[in-house]
Each structure stands twice: as C-alpha cells, then as structure tokens.
N, CA and C atoms as an extended XYZ file, in Angstrom:
342
Properties=species:S:1:pos:R:3:atomname:S:1:resname:S:1:resid:I:1 pbc="F F F"
N        23.982      -66.246       13.425 N   MET     1
C        23.738      -65.937       12.048 CA  MET     1
C        22.499      -65.054       12.031 C   MET     1
N        21.567      -65.118       12.799 N   SER     2
C        20.253      -64.374       12.737 CA  SER     2
C        20.848      -62.772       13.309 C   SER     2
N        21.794      -62.717       14.341 N   PHE     3
C        22.479      -61.551       14.684 CA  PHE     3
C        22.962      -60.699       13.313 C   PHE     3
N        23.613      -61.425       12.387 N   ALA     4
C        24.325      -60.773       11.322 CA  ALA     4
C        23.060      -60.108       10.347 C   ALA     4
N        22.323      -61.091       10.172 N   LEU     5
C        21.257      -60.859        9.137 CA  LEU     5
C        20.300      -59.476        9.746 C   LEU     5
N        20.434      -59.405       11.086 N   ALA     6
C        19.530      -58.324       11.565 CA  ALA     6
C        20.267      -56.983       11.779 C   ALA     6
N        21.444      -57.076       11.171 N   GLN     7
C        22.291      -55.938       11.126 CA  GLN     7
C        22.319      -55.114        9.887 C   GLN     7
N        21.559      -55.531        8.659 N   GLY     8
C        21.295      -54.731        7.632 CA  GLY     8
C        20.001      -55.155        6.853 C   GLY     8
N        19.861      -54.503        5.842 N   LEU     9
C        18.684      -54.848        4.996 CA  LEU     9
C        18.886      -55.226        3.772 C   LEU     9
N        19.545      -56.357        4.073 N   TRP    10
C        20.282      -57.316        3.007 CA  TRP    10
C        19.480      -57.800        2.020 C   TRP    10
N        19.649      -57.357        0.612 N   ARG    11
C        18.846      -57.662       -0.565 CA  ARG    11
C        18.650      -59.071       -0.548 C   ARG    11
N        19.509      -59.894       -0.652 N   PHE    12
C        19.708      -61.512       -0.770 CA  PHE    12
C        18.590      -62.127        0.306 C   PHE    12
N        18.560      -61.556        1.522 N   ALA    13
C        17.643      -62.013        2.409 CA  ALA    13
C        16.163      -61.381        2.327 C   ALA    13
N        15.898      -60.517        1.586 N   ARG    14
C        14.583      -59.863        1.427 CA  ARG    14
C        13.448      -60.813        1.133 C   ARG    14
N        12.582      -60.865        1.775 N   ARG    15
C        11.091      -61.822        1.335 CA  ARG    15
C        10.260      -60.925        1.273 C   ARG    15
N         9.123      -61.241        0.467 N   THR    16
C         7.840      -60.134        0.608 CA  THR    16
C         6.464      -61.189        0.680 C   THR    16
N         5.909      -60.997        1.541 N   VAL    17
C         4.655      -61.838        1.542 CA  VAL    17
C         3.199      -61.186        1.725 C   VAL    17
N         2.061      -61.786        1.335 N   GLN    18
C         0.870      -61.023        1.678 CA  GLN    18
C         0.334      -61.911        2.725 C   GLN    18
N        -0.172      -60.884        3.832 N   GLN    19
C        -0.568      -61.509        4.998 CA  GLN    19
C        -1.961      -61.148        5.213 C   GLN    19
N        -2.782      -61.989        5.769 N   ASP    20
C        -4.345      -61.616        6.131 CA  ASP    20
C        -4.094      -61.624        7.870 C   ASP    20
N        -5.172      -60.869        8.115 N   ALA    21
C        -5.421      -60.440        9.874 CA  ALA    21
C        -5.373      -61.689       10.506 C   ALA    21
N        -4.789      -61.791       11.571 N   SER    22
C        -5.019      -62.882       12.301 CA  SER    22
C        -6.503      -63.371       12.970 C   SER    22
N        -7.234      -64.521       12.667 N   SER    23
C        -8.370      -64.796       13.243 CA  SER    23
C        -8.487      -64.913       14.635 C   SER    23
N        -7.618      -65.145       15.246 N   THR    24
C        -7.201      -65.447       16.902 CA  THR    24
C        -6.812      -64.347       17.594 C   THR    24
N        -6.293      -63.344       17.099 N   VAL    25
C        -5.603      -62.241       17.776 CA  VAL    25
C        -6.466      -61.085       17.443 C   VAL    25
N        -7.255      -60.348       18.413 N   VAL    26
C        -7.761      -59.016       18.293 CA  VAL    26
C        -7.285      -58.076       19.253 C   VAL    26
N        -6.839      -57.048       18.590 N   PRO    27
C        -6.175      -55.903       19.570 CA  PRO    27
C        -7.254      -55.451       20.633 C   PRO    27
N        -6.778      -55.137       21.612 N   ALA    28
C        -7.356      -54.458       22.774 CA  ALA    28
C        -8.031      -52.995       22.444 C   ALA    28
N        -6.993      -52.380       21.694 N   PHE    29
C        -7.013      -50.804       21.446 CA  PHE    29
C        -6.337      -50.686       20.085 C   PHE    29
N        -6.303      -49.465       19.868 N   GLY    30
C        -5.628      -48.873       18.724 CA  GLY    30
C        -6.129      -49.674       17.410 C   GLY    30
N        -5.163      -50.141       16.671 N   PHE    31
C        -5.573      -50.618       15.373 CA  PHE    31
C        -6.578      -52.029       15.354 C   PHE    31
N        -7.048      -52.086       14.345 N   ASN    32
C        -8.051      -53.060       14.191 CA  ASN    32
C        -7.722      -54.554       13.780 C   ASN    32
N        -6.386      -54.708       13.307 N   ASN    33
C        -6.021      -56.113       12.998 CA  ASN    33
C        -4.531      -56.467       13.477 C   ASN    33
N        -4.218      -57.553       13.623 N   ALA    34
C        -2.929      -58.171       14.195 CA  ALA    34
C        -2.579      -59.122       13.152 C   ALA    34
N        -1.319      -58.985       12.814 N   PHE    35
C        -0.652      -59.847       11.731 CA  PHE    35
C         0.607      -60.408       12.342 C   PHE    35
N         0.565      -61.949       12.862 N   PRO    36
C         1.686      -62.480       13.268 CA  PRO    36
C         2.854      -62.373       12.298 C   PRO    36
N         4.087      -62.003       12.881 N   TYR    37
C         5.423      -62.321       12.190 CA  TYR    37
C         5.617      -63.815       11.466 C   TYR    37
N         6.269      -63.703       10.236 N   PRO    38
C         6.289      -64.897        9.827 CA  PRO    38
C         7.336      -65.741       10.585 C   PRO    38
N         7.428      -66.980       10.607 N   THR    39
C         8.373      -67.777       11.320 CA  THR    39
C         9.895      -67.758       11.099 C   THR    39
N         9.996      -67.217        9.596 N   ASP    40
C        11.535      -66.766        9.215 CA  ASP    40
C        11.722      -65.405        9.409 C   ASP    40
N        11.026      -64.547       10.406 N   TRP    41
C        11.239      -63.330       10.308 CA  TRP    41
C        12.502      -62.783       11.198 C   TRP    41
N        13.272      -61.834       10.705 N   ILE    42
C        14.462      -61.375       11.373 CA  ILE    42
C        14.064      -59.830       11.680 C   ILE    42
N        13.709      -59.041       10.685 N   ARG    43
C        13.640      -57.823       10.822 CA  ARG    43
C        12.712      -57.362        9.720 C   ARG    43
N        11.924      -56.321       10.076 N   THR    44
C        10.790      -55.744        9.383 CA  THR    44
C        11.465      -54.571        8.347 C   THR    44
N        11.262      -54.664        6.871 N   GLN    45
C        11.721      -53.404        5.972 CA  GLN    45
C        10.846      -52.770        5.451 C   GLN    45
N         9.585      -53.099        5.182 N   ILE    46
C         8.529      -52.187        4.412 CA  ILE    46
C         7.160      -53.042        4.593 C   ILE    46
N         6.108      -52.068        5.001 N   VAL    47
C         4.722      -52.650        5.093 CA  VAL    47
C         3.943      -51.892        4.143 C   VAL    47
N         2.835      -52.411        3.278 N   SER    48
C         2.410      -51.675        2.412 CA  SER    48
C         0.974      -52.444        2.184 C   SER    48
N         0.024      -51.719        1.626 N   THR    49
C        -1.488      -52.131        1.210 CA  THR    49
C        -1.409      -52.567       -0.120 C   THR    49
N        -0.094      -52.376       -0.762 N   SER    50
C         0.146      -52.588       -2.260 CA  SER    50
C         0.643      -53.982       -2.486 C   SER    50
N         0.784      -54.560       -3.388 N   PRO    51
C         1.655      -55.654       -3.688 CA  PRO    51
C         2.772      -55.333       -4.113 C   PRO    51
N         3.051      -54.034       -4.824 N   ASN    52
C         4.295      -53.656       -5.304 CA  ASN    52
C         5.011      -52.591       -4.028 C   ASN    52
N         4.352      -52.677       -2.968 N   LEU    53
C         4.972      -52.105       -1.761 CA  LEU    53
C         4.962      -50.558       -1.982 C   LEU    53
N         4.247      -50.148       -2.814 N   ASP    54
C         4.209      -48.500       -3.059 CA  ASP    54
C         2.790      -48.015       -3.303 C   ASP    54
N         2.677      -47.209       -2.343 N   PRO    55
C         3.281      -46.362       -1.159 CA  PRO    55
C         3.414      -47.301        0.094 C   PRO    55
N         4.560      -47.148        0.877 N   PRO    56
C         4.605      -47.586        2.160 CA  PRO    56
C         3.330      -47.494        3.162 C   PRO    56
N         3.150      -48.566        3.988 N   LEU    57
C         2.017      -48.115        4.904 CA  LEU    57
C         2.845      -47.216        6.095 C   LEU    57
N         2.199      -46.015        6.447 N   LEU    58
C         2.864      -45.292        7.383 CA  LEU    58
C         2.117      -45.506        8.975 C   LEU    58
N         0.776      -45.783        8.665 N   GLN    59
C         0.006      -46.214       10.197 CA  GLN    59
C         0.028      -47.579       10.433 C   GLN    59
N         0.916      -47.985       11.125 N   TYR    60
C         0.946      -49.326       11.726 CA  TYR    60
C         1.844      -49.423       12.875 C   TYR    60
N         1.739      -50.095       13.694 N   ARG    61
C         2.789      -50.663       14.835 CA  ARG    61
C         3.423      -52.087       14.875 C   ARG    61
N         4.658      -51.985       14.993 N   ASP    62
C         5.206      -53.418       14.720 CA  ASP    62
C         5.985      -53.582       16.161 C   ASP    62
N         5.257      -54.509       16.973 N   GLU    63
C         5.764      -54.708       18.480 CA  GLU    63
C         5.145      -56.156       18.782 C   GLU    63
N         5.778      -56.768       19.739 N   GLY    64
C         5.370      -57.894       20.248 CA  GLY    64
C         5.106      -59.227       19.619 C   GLY    64
N         6.024      -59.381       18.312 N   GLY    65
C         5.681      -60.372       17.356 CA  GLY    65
C         4.749      -60.364       16.521 C   GLY    65
N         4.190      -58.925       16.453 N   TYR    66
C         2.824      -58.671       15.629 CA  TYR    66
C         3.128      -57.525       14.773 C   TYR    66
N         2.307      -57.363       13.583 N   ILE    67
C         2.412      -56.020       12.839 CA  ILE    67
C         0.796      -55.684       13.311 C   ILE    67
N         0.443      -54.347       13.655 N   TYR    68
C        -0.889      -53.936       13.853 CA  TYR    68
C        -1.254      -53.080       13.108 C   TYR    68
N        -2.448      -53.063       12.263 N   ALA    69
C        -2.783      -52.258       11.188 CA  ALA    69
C        -4.201      -52.124       11.110 C   ALA    69
N        -4.894      -51.062       10.176 N   ASP    70
C        -6.303      -51.150       10.203 CA  ASP    70
C        -6.665      -51.754        8.879 C   ASP    70
N        -5.452      -52.022        7.936 N   ALA    71
C        -5.980      -52.262        6.434 CA  ALA    71
C        -5.581      -54.018        6.695 C   ALA    71
N        -6.396      -54.576        5.509 N   THR    72
C        -5.956      -56.015        5.641 CA  THR    72
C        -6.408      -56.583        4.112 C   THR    72
N        -5.783      -57.404        3.313 N   PRO    73
C        -4.243      -57.776        3.596 CA  PRO    73
C        -3.295      -56.691        3.790 C   PRO    73
N        -2.092      -57.165        4.471 N   ILE    74
C        -0.982      -56.218        4.302 CA  ILE    74
C         0.021      -56.978        3.313 C   ILE    74
N         1.094      -56.280        2.721 N   TYR    75
C         2.271      -56.890        2.096 CA  TYR    75
C         3.394      -56.438        3.128 C   TYR    75
N         4.413      -57.486        3.074 N   HIS    76
C         5.432      -57.377        4.413 CA  HIS    76
C         6.417      -57.446        3.635 C   HIS    76
N         7.504      -56.746        3.731 N   ALA    77
C         8.787      -57.232        3.012 CA  ALA    77
C         9.872      -57.103        4.320 C   ALA    77
N        10.563      -58.059        4.578 N   TYR    78
C        11.456      -58.557        6.015 CA  TYR    78
C        12.501      -59.108        5.339 C   TYR    78
N        13.443      -59.044        6.360 N   ILE    79
C        14.664      -59.827        6.412 CA  ILE    79
C        14.205      -61.303        6.873 C   ILE    79
N        14.655      -62.383        5.988 N   SER    80
C        14.159      -63.726        6.520 CA  SER    80
C        15.659      -64.574        6.664 C   SER    80
N        15.215      -65.500        7.658 N   ASN    81
C        16.420      -66.486        7.669 CA  ASN    81
C        15.987      -68.146        7.114 C   ASN    81
N        15.005      -67.895        6.204 N   ASP    82
C        14.607      -69.208        5.506 CA  ASP    82
C        15.896      -69.368        4.502 C   ASP    82
N        15.960      -70.881        4.621 N   PRO    83
C        16.930      -71.559        3.880 CA  PRO    83
C        17.203      -70.985        2.209 C   PRO    83
N        16.136      -70.545        1.971 N   GLN    84
C        16.167      -70.004        0.511 CA  GLN    84
C        16.674      -68.423        0.285 C   GLN    84
N        16.499      -67.934        1.500 N   TYR    85
C        16.861      -66.455        1.637 CA  TYR    85
C        18.019      -66.209        2.216 C   TYR    85
N        17.961      -65.684        3.402 N   GLY    86
C        19.222      -65.304        4.510 CA  GLY    86
C        20.080      -66.376        4.813 C   GLY    86
N        19.577      -67.715        4.955 N   MET    87
C        20.396      -68.704        5.317 CA  MET    87
C        20.962      -69.661        3.944 C   MET    87
N        20.666      -69.096        2.775 N   ASN    88
C        21.315      -69.525        1.464 CA  ASN    88
C        22.640      -69.112        1.221 C   ASN    88
N        23.730      -69.670        1.910 N   ILE    89
C        24.812      -69.518        1.747 CA  ILE    89
C        25.433      -69.279        0.373 C   ILE    89
N        25.012      -69.885       -0.434 N   GLY    90
C        25.469      -69.801       -1.950 CA  GLY    90
C        24.799      -68.322       -2.431 C   GLY    90
N        23.894      -67.565       -1.767 N   ALA    91
C        23.642      -66.382       -2.280 CA  ALA    91
C        23.983      -65.213       -1.625 C   ALA    91
N        24.806      -65.679       -0.597 N   TRP    92
C        25.506      -64.283       -0.112 CA  TRP    92
C        26.528      -63.361       -1.015 C   TRP    92
N        26.243      -62.323       -1.113 N   PRO    93
C        27.096      -61.413       -1.782 CA  PRO    93
C        28.476      -61.445       -1.220 C   PRO    93
N        29.682      -61.089       -1.502 N   ASP    94
C        30.661      -60.921       -1.180 CA  ASP    94
C        31.068      -59.920        0.446 C   ASP    94
N        30.480      -59.000        0.259 N   ASN    95
C        30.205      -58.269        1.270 CA  ASN    95
C        29.694      -58.644        2.540 C   ASN    95
N        28.648      -59.552        2.466 N   PHE    96
C        28.125      -60.283        3.427 CA  PHE    96
C        28.857      -61.350        4.204 C   PHE    96
N        29.318      -62.177        3.003 N   ALA    97
C        30.448      -63.017        3.327 CA  ALA    97
C        31.470      -62.528        4.158 C   ALA    97
N        32.159      -61.366        3.807 N   ARG    98
C        33.006      -60.878        4.633 CA  ARG    98
C        32.745      -60.406        5.928 C   ARG    98
N        31.543      -59.892        6.028 N   TYR    99
C        31.196      -59.313        7.402 CA  TYR    99
C        31.163      -60.534        8.150 C   TYR    99
N        30.429      -61.785        7.870 N   MET   100
C        30.109      -63.136        8.529 CA  MET   100
C        31.634      -63.434        8.878 C   MET   100
N        32.926      -63.345        8.341 N   SER   101
C        34.038      -64.050        8.551 CA  SER   101
C        34.535      -62.982        9.872 C   SER   101
N        34.385      -61.763        9.584 N   PHE   102
C        34.712      -60.705       10.486 CA  PHE   102
C        34.061      -61.107       11.636 C   PHE   102
N        32.604      -61.451       11.721 N   GLN   103
C        31.974      -61.943       12.829 CA  GLN   103
C        32.466      -63.066       13.684 C   GLN   103
N        32.636      -64.145       12.882 N   LEU   104
C        33.255      -65.340       13.461 CA  LEU   104
C        34.636      -65.163       14.160 C   LEU   104
N        35.389      -64.202       13.377 N   ALA   105
C        36.990      -63.987       13.852 CA  ALA   105
C        36.688      -63.335       15.442 C   ALA   105
N        35.726      -62.374       15.501 N   PHE   106
C        35.589      -61.790       16.701 CA  PHE   106
C        34.947      -62.574       17.669 C   PHE   106
N        34.213      -63.396       17.294 N   LEU   107
C        33.622      -64.151       18.637 CA  LEU   107
C        34.629      -65.300       18.981 C   LEU   107
N        35.465      -65.784       18.039 N   ALA   108
C        36.326      -66.891       18.463 CA  ALA   108
C        37.883      -66.133       19.108 C   ALA   108
N        37.641      -64.824       19.257 N   SER   109
C        39.101      -64.258       19.580 CA  SER   109
C        38.997      -64.256       21.191 C   SER   109
N        40.050      -64.205       21.900 N   ASN   110
C        39.953      -64.057       23.423 CA  ASN   110
C        39.565      -62.877       24.063 C   ASN   110
N        39.341      -61.777       23.105 N   ARG   111
C        39.073      -60.555       23.393 CA  ARG   111
C        37.535      -60.538       23.782 C   ARG   111
N        36.721      -61.449       23.070 N   TYR   112
C        35.295      -61.305       22.970 CA  TYR   112
C        34.849      -62.260       24.411 C   TYR   112
N        34.063      -61.441       25.266 N   GLN   113
C        33.470      -62.228       26.383 CA  GLN   113
C        32.049      -61.680       26.401 C   GLN   113
N        31.201      -62.665       26.704 N   GLN   114
C        30.010      -62.505       27.134 CA  GLN   114
C        29.585      -61.924       28.501 C   GLN   114
C-alpha cells in the first residue's frame, strides 16, 4: 500500500501539519533546525513557513528521515498512510482504486518475481 501511495501526489492522502524543530537533533552543519518526518509520512509534497503553504520554502533539505531548514516552525504537506488519509479506503477516488487493482493483479501474476 505504501508503494502505491508513494507513486503520486494523491489529494485524498495529503496531510498538512505544523512542525517545530527537534529539541534533540541538532544538525552538525548547514541548516540550523531538524524536523523529523511524521510517523505516517510517505512522501513530501511541499514545505513552507506559512500556514497556507504559499510561498513554498525553497531553502531546505529532505533526507535521512528529517527535513532540515533554518526557519521554525515549518508547515509540511505530505502524503500520509494514516487511517484517516491514505489508508482510508472509503476516501479512495476511482483512479486510485483502479491503480491498486492493477498493482494487486500484477503482484499476483506468475510474471512477477522479486
């Protein structure tokens, strides 16, 4: 399921949160603040210093389970696998449900080998 959610910027799975910088992780160089990925994070969509996400923050690094930036707090829109977002089967649009059915058929076929 997480694989399918990571393949697109699905609106039904988008979640936006305000994050404060970590008090335990201090970057060794570069940006001043580290923000851990939320536990339901699949893929980052946009980072901003504004609650309405406009303008997007252009000066940040997204790596190793953290977003690094000089500003705090940040507003982070991401694809979520939370039961109220990406894992909410009732909220899936038809195109995503069809995509999932194709993925499951492919994985179940004899041609798929890991």
